[in-house]
N, C-alpha and C positions, 0 to 999 in steps of 0.2 A: 385527077391524081396519075402519078409514077408508082406501079407496082415493084416489087421486090421480090423477085426468084431464088429463092434460100435452097441449093442443089447439094445432096448429101451425094459425092460421088462413091464413097460406100455402099448405097443401098442395095441389098438385093446382088452381092458378093461381087460390086462394082458394075452390074449390069446397068445401075443405073446415067452412069457416066456415057458410057455405049447409047444409050437413049438419046439422051441431052440432045441428040441434032434435031428428031423426033419430036420430041417437047418444043424443042425453040421456034421449031416451025408450025405446031398448032400455034403457039399464043399469036404468034403473028398472024398467020389464018386466022385467027378470033380476032383480032386490031386490037391487043394489049402491047401497051409503051408499059416497057420492063426494066432494070438493072435485074444482070446476073451476080449472087456472090455468092461460091464455092468455098463448102469446107474444107478444114484439111487436117484438122487433129480429135482429137476429142472432147466434146463436149461445146465445140468453135460454134456450132447452130447456135448454141444459147445467145452466144454473143456476138451472132451477125443478125439473129432475130429483134436483137435488145437495141442495135446501133439502128438498123432499120426503119424499128418500131418510133426513138428517138427520131430520129432525122424527118420524118412526116411522113414513107410512104406506105400507099394505100392502095389496092391488097397487097399483105405477105402474103406470097407465095412460097408451102411447105415442098418440095419437088424432090421427092423420096417415099420411105414405107414407114409404119408407123412410127417406130423410135425420129425418124425426123421431124413428125408432127406432133411429139409430147415436147421436144427439143424446143421448136419453136413456138410453144405458147409457154412453155417457162424462159424464154425470152420474154414473149411480152409482158408476160406476169412479170418481171423485172425493171420493166420500164414503162409502168403503171405506176402512176403517182399513191395509188390506195391499194389496199387488198381486193376492194371491190367494183373498183373500175370496170368499166367493159371494154374486153380484148379483140383484139384485129381489128379491122374483115383479115380473115383467114383465109385461105383458096389452099385447092392442094390440087400437086400434079401424082397421079397416084405410082411411082418407077419403086418399091418396096415388092416382097417376094410375098407374101402374105396378106400385105392391102387389108388388113381388118377395118380400122375405122371405115373407110370409104367406102365398103363393101356394106358394113355398117350402115351406112350414112346415105346408102342408096346410090352413093355419086357414080357417075362412070369409069370402069378402068382405061375407054379406048382414052389414048392422050389426046385425040382432038375434038370427041364429050367432053372432057375435062376441061380443057380451055375454054371452049364456050359455057360453062355451066360459071365459070370465075371469072368473062368476059362480063356474061349476062347481071352478076350481079346483086341476085337474091339474095340476103343474108336472113338468117333464120341463128334466135344466141341459143346455147346449148351447153348443157352446165359443164364443168369441169372439175376435177379431184386433186386431191393434195394428199400430202403422207407424208410427213415431217421435213414440210419444206418445198418438195417435190412434185410438180404440179405433172395430171396425167389428162389424157382427153379419152382416152378408149378403157385402159384398164392399169391395175395394178396387184400384186398378189408378193405371199411372204409364203416357206416349206416348201413341196414340192416343183408347183409352177415354176420358180427363178432355178430352183436347183437343175431344172430340165433343160428351162434358156443358158443354164452356163455347160451344163452337155452341149445342144446346140451348137453354140459359140465355138467349139473343139473340134466339129465333122467340118471338113475340107472338102472329101469325095463327094457326098451328097445335097443336092439341090433342093429349091425351093420344100414344098409343104411333105416329102416324105424323110426331110431332116429332120424335120418336128416329131415326126411320129417314130423317126428312130430313138429320138434324144427320147421321147415320153418313155419307151421298154427300156431304156439304158437308168433312165431315173428313174424308174418302181421297181425294177430288180435287186437296185441299194437300196430302197424304205425305207428314207430316212424320215424321222420324228421325232418329233416339237410332244411340250405339257406347253399349255397354254393358258390366259386369263382377257376373256376375251367383253369386252362391254358396250352399249350399243346405246342407242336412242331410250329403248325399250326396256333390255334384257341384257341377261350376263352370263357366259357360261367359262367353265377350270375343268378343263382332264388335256386327255391327250390329242392332239391331232395332225392330219399328214400337211391338208395345205388349208389358206386362207385366199379366197378368192375377192377381191374387190373392183366391181365393174360399171363403168358409168354408160361402158353400150356391152352388147351380150358375146359378142365371138370375138377370140383371141387367137393365137399363133394357124391361123389359115381354117383350121377345122374345126378348133376345138370352143365351147361353151361355157364356158367356167362360170358365167352370169347370165343363166338363161332366160332371165327376164326383167333383164338391166332395161334401163329408159335413159339413153344421156336428154332428156329434155323433162323430167319426174320432178328435178331437185331431189334427187335422194342415192343415195348408192347403194346397189344390190349385192351383197357380200357374199358366198359362202363359206362355210366352214366345217371341216367332214374328219371321217377318221378310217379306215381301216389295218387290220392290225399286221397281214400275212401277206407275201406280194399276190400269191395269185386271190383275195379280197381285193385285191389294187387292182389287178389286171379285169377285175370285169367290170371296173365301172369306168375304162378307156374305150370302148364302144358307146359306150355311154354319156361322155362329155361331148362328144361329135353331134347328139337330136336339140336342137334348139326346142323345140319343145316336146309333147308329149310324151313319156317313156325316158328322160333326162334323166341325168348321176343326181340330180337332188334330190325326184323323186324316193332312192335309192336310203336303207334304214340307216341311221350316224349318220348321213350329209343332212346341211340346212341351212337354209337361204332364205336370209331374211333382207327387211332395208332400210336405213336410218339415213339420216344429215353427218353421222360421227360415228368412229368405230375407233373403239384406242386396247390395242394388243402388248400384252406381254408375251414373250417365250422362257423357257428354262434355259435353252443355249439358243447361240447364236443362228441364224440364220440367214440367209442369199434376199433380195430383196429385190425389185424391177418394177420401172412403171414405162409402161408401154411399149416392154419387151425390151428394154436398156437397164440392166444391171445397174444399181444405184449405191449398194450396197453388198459387202459380201460377207461381213457378218455383223448384224443387230441384231439386238431382243427387244427395243420400244419403239411402239409404233404407234402414231395417233394423224387419223384419217378425217378430213370434213370433202361436205361438196359444197361448191357457189356455183346456186344456179342461175343460169341463165347470164353467164358470162362473159362464153364465148361466141362471139358474131361471126358466124362460119358459115360462106359461099356454097349455099346446096341448090341441084334440081330446080 
């Protein structure tokens, strides 16, 4: 069957558009038969992926970063006849700035090698998360993390991972805080929060392991909530959010990591929220997270 490549030209600040000839050559070298669709406005990727799935293209290939992948997954879900039907197969050409899901899944970032992975056709069934009707492949968050995302979107003179780090410092300096009621499978919490990060996979933002023990194949969401009162206390968290294993920030007092099939959250005042690095709301107070185990067919090494 013919593949459909959905290119997000804006990924990595328009670098994905510049790299498309390289990606196209890699797919042809790998023997792929494909058609190209290029997004030209926000959320257009969702519609392109829905159309591609309904027209029977297989696989559908996300050419971009984590936000591109997330929007393709949402398009596949919109084309699905039931909320539990399998999605995909999905292939990935990593053209983003952080490429978190690619690294989490150990997909090669070299375009030639990534194209070979797609052409080989080895599929594994991966979990996908959903919050308030928005699906995500890698992670979602409310509170400080999307607050920082809004900051980094405004930074134009700094590129790559450095942009995320500068935005993190700016966000921490502002010290936004909320009060929340959180309920999950076997627990609940009510009190102040700085952040709630919900991971299907561990890494986000290029260097941050906000849900360090998340596994996209275990049928569970891994979520972290925590609170720090002062800027100084928050800054002490920052270097430990970059540790994936021993010494992670989830080992610090006041930070809690749980696994659950669902998470319900209410905050006392509106917070921004993102899925796969893309803001889906700048002001929201109620959230309901779910996991769909093994629903996404993804092409892996």
